[in-house]
N, C-alpha and C positions, 0 to 999 in steps of 0.2 A: 238630543236635539229637542228644544222646546218649540215644536211646530206641530200642527196637524194637517194630515194629507187624507183626502176623502178620493177614492178610485171608482168611477162609474163607467161601465161598458157600454157604450152606446151605438154598438154594432160596427160603425164604419170606423170609429175612432174611440180612443179612451181618453176621458176626461178625468183631469188631475185638479182638484181644487186644494188650495194651500191657504192655510191660515198660520201666522205666527210671524216673526222677526225675519226681514230679508238681509240675512250677512251672509258671508261666502260659505261659512262651513254648513248653513242650512241648506242652501242652494245645491251644494256639491252631495250632500246626503239626499235630498230628494230627486235630482237627477238620476242618482246610481239606482234609487228605489223604483223610480218610475219606469226606466229602462227595464230593469228585471220584471216589473208588474207588466207592462207591455209585451215583452217577449214571452212570459207564461201566458197572456191572453190572446197572443199571435197578432198583435197590433203593431203597424209601422206608421200610425198617425197619431199624435198626441195633440190634445188642448190642454195647456196649463193655465187655469184661471188664478191670476195671482192678484186680482182686484183687492185682496185683504191684506196684502203685503204692505209694508209701511215703505215711502221712498226711501231707497237706499243711497250710499255715497256713490260719487262716480265711478271710483276705484272697484267698487263692489261690483257695480254693473258691468264693468269691463271684464273682471275676473271671473264673474258669473257667465259673461257670453264665451269666454275662452274656454271654461270647463264644460258648458253644454255642447260646443263642437267636439271637444277631445271624447265625451261619452257618447253621443248620438251621431256626429259626422253627417253624413247625408244617407245613413240607413233608415232615419225615421224623418218624417214631415213634421215639423213642430209649429204650433201656433201658440202665441202667448196672449191672454186677455187682462189688460190692465185699466187701471183709471188713466184719464187724459192727462192729469195734472203729475203723473208718475212718467210720462212717456218722453225718452230723450233720444231713442235708438242707440245709444252708445253699446249696450249690451247685444243687439241685434247685429249692429255692425261688426263686432268682435267676432262673434259667433258664424255670421254670414262669410265674412273674410278669412275663414278657418276651415270653410267647408260645410258648415251646417245648412241643412234645409230648414230655415227659420225665419219667422216673421211676427212683428208684436203687432197688436191691434187695440182699439178702444172700443170697438163695436163688436159684439159676439156674432151677429148674424154675418160681417164680413170675414171674421176668422174663420169660422164654419165653412163658409164658401170656399175660401182659399184653401183651406185644409183639405178638403174634399174635392176639389177642381182638378188638379192634375195627376196622372198617375204616379205611383211610386214604383 
C-alpha cells in the first residue's frame, strides 16, 4: 500500500492519522491494521483523521463503509475526521446500516466529544 499511518495513544482513545490515496484496497488495509493496533493497546474507541485523504468516488465511499462495519461492527466506537468538502455521509450510512458504531465529523472537538460521550 502506498499510504502512511500514524498511531497515537491518547489514553481514552486511539488516534489514527492517515495520508495517502483513498481507494478501497487502502481503506481495507487501514481498517485491518487499526483494529489490530487498537486491540493490542486495549482501545475500543478510535478517531480516524482522514483529512489528508483525497476525495474518493461514491462507490469507494460505500465499499469503505461496508468494510468498516465488517471489521469493527459495534465492538469499537469510531469517529472519522474529514474535510467539509469531502463529507457526503454515504460511507457513514453504509457502515451504520450494517451495525457499526460510527460517525463522520468535520470538527475535531465534536468528533472527540462524541467519541468519549457514551459508554462502550
